[in-house]
C-alpha positions as CSV (number, residue, x, y, z in Angstrom):
1,X,-62.9,-37.9,11.1
2,X,-60.1,-40.0,12.6
3,X,-58.4,-41.9,9.9
4,X,-58.5,-39.1,7.3
5,X,-55.1,-38.4,5.9
6,X,-53.5,-36.4,3.1
7,X,-50.2,-37.1,1.4
8,X,-48.3,-34.3,-0.3
9,X,-45.5,-35.0,-2.8
10,X,-43.1,-32.1,-3.1
11,X,-40.3,-31.5,-5.6
12,X,-37.1,-30.8,-3.6
13,X,-34.7,-30.4,-6.5
14,X,-33.0,-33.7,-6.5
15,X,-36.1,-35.8,-6.2
16,X,-39.6,-35.9,-4.7
17,X,-40.3,-36.0,-0.9
18,X,-43.5,-37.2,0.7
19,X,-45.2,-35.6,3.6
20,X,-48.3,-37.1,5.3
21,X,-50.7,-35.3,7.6
22,X,-53.4,-37.4,9.4
23,X,-56.3,-36.8,11.7
24,X,-55.0,-38.3,14.9
25,X,-58.0,-38.2,17.2
26,X,-61.8,-38.9,16.9
27,X,-63.7,-35.9,15.7
28,X,-60.7,-34.3,13.9
29,X,-60.5,-33.8,10.2
30,X,-57.9,-32.8,7.6
31,X,-58.5,-29.9,5.3
32,X,-56.6,-28.7,2.2
33,X,-56.6,-25.1,1.1
34,X,-54.9,-23.6,-2.0
35,X,-54.5,-19.9,-2.0
36,X,-51.9,-17.3,-3.2
37,X,-49.3,-19.7,-4.4
38,X,-49.4,-21.9,-1.3
39,X,-50.9,-25.3,-0.4
40,X,-51.9,-25.6,3.3
41,X,-52.9,-28.9,4.9
42,X,-54.4,-28.5,8.4
43,X,-55.6,-30.9,11.0
44,X,-58.7,-29.3,12.6
45,X,-60.7,-30.2,15.8
46,X,-64.5,-30.3,16.0
47,X,-64.5,-26.7,17.2
48,X,-62.4,-25.5,14.3
49,X,-59.2,-25.0,16.1
50,X,-56.1,-25.9,14.0
51,X,-53.9,-28.6,15.7
52,X,-51.1,-28.9,13.2
53,X,-50.6,-27.5,9.7
54,X,-48.1,-27.6,6.9
55,X,-47.5,-25.2,4.1
56,X,-45.9,-25.8,0.7
57,X,-45.2,-23.6,-2.3
58,X,-47.8,-24.6,-4.9
59,X,-45.2,-24.5,-7.7
60,X,-43.2,-27.3,-5.9
61,X,-46.2,-29.5,-5.2
62,X,-46.2,-32.5,-7.5
63,X,-49.4,-34.3,-6.1
64,X,-51.9,-34.1,-3.3
65,X,-53.5,-37.4,-2.4
66,X,-56.5,-37.4,0.0
67,X,-57.3,-40.6,1.8
68,X,-60.7,-40.3,3.5
69,X,-61.5,-42.5,6.5
70,X,-63.3,-45.7,5.6
71,X,-67.0,-45.9,6.6
72,X,-67.2,-47.5,10.1
73,X,-63.4,-47.1,10.7
74,X,-63.2,-45.8,14.2
75,X,-66.0,-43.2,13.9
76,X,-65.6,-42.0,17.5
77,X,-65.1,-45.5,18.8
78,X,-68.4,-46.7,17.4
79,X,-66.9,-48.6,14.5
80,X,-66.6,-52.4,14.0
81,X,-65.2,-54.6,16.7
82,X,-65.7,-52.4,19.7
83,X,-61.9,-52.0,20.3
84,X,-60.2,-48.7,19.9
85,X,-56.9,-48.6,18.1
86,X,-54.5,-45.8,19.0
87,X,-52.7,-44.3,16.1
88,X,-48.9,-43.9,16.5
89,X,-47.5,-40.4,17.0
90,X,-46.7,-38.6,13.8
91,X,-43.1,-37.7,13.0
92,X,-42.1,-34.1,12.6
93,X,-42.2,-32.7,9.1
94,X,-38.6,-31.3,9.4
95,X,-39.6,-28.1,7.7
96,X,-37.4,-25.0,8.3
97,X,-39.4,-22.2,9.8
98,X,-38.5,-18.9,8.2
């Protein structure tokens, strides 16, 4: 649901870098999958279509922190207050595509 987000801390050699992937629209969710030495974090629509994803080498991942949306926090606009807050656009992850 909107408000879900996942933080991934990755060892980059000279320190740790933080990446954050969040569900940006109502009905979307964030899923984490670990397979074959990679960690993949994907934002998915209600119909199962991936919107954005990020992959990391599992040996470099220091921590994965999942932040589920709070109950009543913008569950499709039916949350408390009756006003919809728009989440700011997410910055690019600046990952080199190989």
